[in-house]
Each structure stands twice: as structure tokens, then as C-alpha cells.
N, C-alpha and C positions, 0 to 999 in steps of 0.2 A: 502626490506621486513623487517618488524619488527618481530623478532622471537616470535612465539606463537600467532600471529595475524591471523585472518581468515576473509575473505570477504564472507558474507552470504546474502541470500535473504529470504524474507518471505512475504506472502500475508495476509493481514488483512481480516478475513472472514466476509462477509456481512457487510463491513465497515460502509456504510451510516446508516444502521439501528441500529448500536451501538450508534449512536449519537441521543439523544432524542431532540424533538422539545422543545425549551424554551417556557415558559409561557408568555414572554414579547413580542411575535409577534402575529399577528392575527391568530386565529385558522384555520386549514385546515381540510376540511371534505372530505371523500372519500367514494366511493361506494365499498362495498365488493362483490367479486364474489359470486353468489348464493350458490355455493358449500360450502362456508365458513360461511354462515348465521347460527347463533344459532337458535334453535327451535323457540324461541319467535319472531324472525324477520319475519317469514312467514306471520304474520298478517299485515305487512306493504307492500305497493306497491313498493316503491323505497327508502329503508332506506339508510341513510348515517351515518358514524361514525367519531368522531374526530381522526385525525392522531396524533400519539404520537411519532413515530420515523421518522427520516429523510430519507424517501424512495428515491431511485434513481429517478430523475426527478423532485423532489421538488426544487423550485428555490433556496432554502437556504441549500440544502443537502450537497453540497461540502464544503461550508464554515463551516457548523456545524461539519462535520466530521473532517476537518482540525483543527478546534479550539479544539475539544476533544482530538485529537492525540497530539497536541502541549501542552495542559494542562497536559496530562499524562507525556510526556517527560520532560517538565519543572519541574513537580512535582518530577521527579526522578533525578533532578539536571542538565539536559541538558540545553544548551543555544543555541538559534537560531544563525546561522551564518549570520552576517550582509551582505546584498547584495546577499545572496544565499538562496532564499526562499526554505523552506522545508528541510533545512539541519541543523542538530543539533549536537553539540559536548558536551562531558562530560569529565571533567578532575577531577580525584579524587584519592587521595593517590598515586600520581606519575604515575598514569595510565591514559589512554585516550581511548575513543571510539567515533564513529560517526554513525549517522543514517541519511540516505537520504530517503525522502518519495516522491513517485510519486503516488498521489491519495491514493490507498490502498496497493501499493507495496513498501516494504522497503528494502533498502540495509543497512547492518549492518557491520561495520568494527571495529575490536578490538580483544582483547584477553580475559583474565579472567574477566576483568571489564565488558566487553560486555556480557559474559556468565551470570554474576550475575545480571546485570540490566535487561536483557531480561526476567529473571524469574519474576522480579517485574512488568515489563511492561505487561507480559502475564497474570498477575492476574487482570489487568484492561482492556485489549484489547484482544479480541479473534483473534488469528492469527495462521497460520499454523506453524508447526515446521520449524525453520530456516534450510536451506539447503545450501550447497556450491553454489556459483554463477554459474549458467548454462544458461538456457533460461530465459531472463528477458526483458520485454517490446517488445516481438517479435524478439529479437535479441539473437543469441547464443553467449556465452562467454566462453573462455578458458583461464585459468591462466597458464602461462609458467614461471618457475623459472630457472635461470641460475646462477651458482656460478661464482663470479669474485673475486678471492682471498678469503679474509675473508668476502666479501659482497655477498649478494644474490640479483640479479636483478629480479624483478617481473614485468611481462608484462601481461596485460589483453587484449587478442585479441577478437575483436567483429566480428561476422559473420552475415550479414543480407541477405544472399543468399536465404534462405527459405522465408523470408518476401518479398523480391523483386520478387521472382518467383510467390508468391501468388498474389501480386499486379498486375503483368503482366497478369496472368490468368484472374483475375477479369476484367481488362481493355479490354482484347480481347473478353471476354464473353459479356460485356456490349456494346462495340463499334462495334463489328463485324470485327475489324481490326486484322491483323496477325502481330505479332512481330517476329523479327529475333534475 
């Protein structure tokens, strides 16, 4: 373990809609639910409106979100790690930090540099407050530290028991089979 470093997680809030659709692709039109229609829409039979944000389900939404996130991180000095998609590192003033993205879920590793850069990133991307690593991507995580002389060994234990139990329950419900 590096003294002062923390491993945190954060979820980017409504990530896809934070990415705007670029003007250089063909426009996408959508039907609004009737409850969302402005008053002047009621004179139309089936109005459609141009989509401006990359909604979940749009064929380009994932790429647009990832490109936006990467642009923000690179703008803050991060470099993509070759061969490790969605992994970024920042080295600055003798300090380092890393961010790993899985769609809209971020893992952030670092000390005071990570604290400072997260402030800047959060000015550009709406995200939840970073919290210590716990439940991430359906998997529980526990950090265990043990002193070994002057060194601290840090181990991250992963527990997928709840995820596995849920998968088994869904299987039994859908198949009618009983598992032991």
C-alpha cells in the first residue's frame, strides 16, 4: 500500500445524457411521452423532436459517453494506458493516480493528487461522491491490510456470493429446475 492512497468508487449520474449528440451525424428524432408534451404540441397528431443527448439505447450513446469521459480525463492530464481500455493514469509533481472506467462506474486510486483532480473532473461530469470501494459491479469488496515489518500488505477480497445467489434464483424461476 502507498501511504495516503485510497481506492474509491463513483457512479457517473445519468452518464449517457451528459454526452450531447454531435452535429456531424444524421439527426435522430424521438416521440415524447404525451405527459411531457408542451402545451403547443397538443395540436399535432404524432409529434417528434430532435434528440440532443445520447440517450441509453441510441446506437452511438456508449461511444459518445466514453469519448466525452476520455476527453475530460485527457484534458486533466490523464493518459490512456495502452492495451488496457478505459484505464487512465496521471503523473504530476511526483504523484500519481489512476482511474478505471466501466461504462459509468469509476474506480479511482490515489492520494492527494486524486483528491485534487476529482474536484476538477466533477466540474465537468456529474458523479456521485466517491466512496471507499465496497459493492462494485455486483461484487462485494473488502480491503484487508496487514503489517509486514515496515511494509503494509493490502489485499482486495472479492465476494460474489450475493450475485451468484441471485443468478441461481433467476435460473430456477425461469427454468423450473431446482438447484442444490
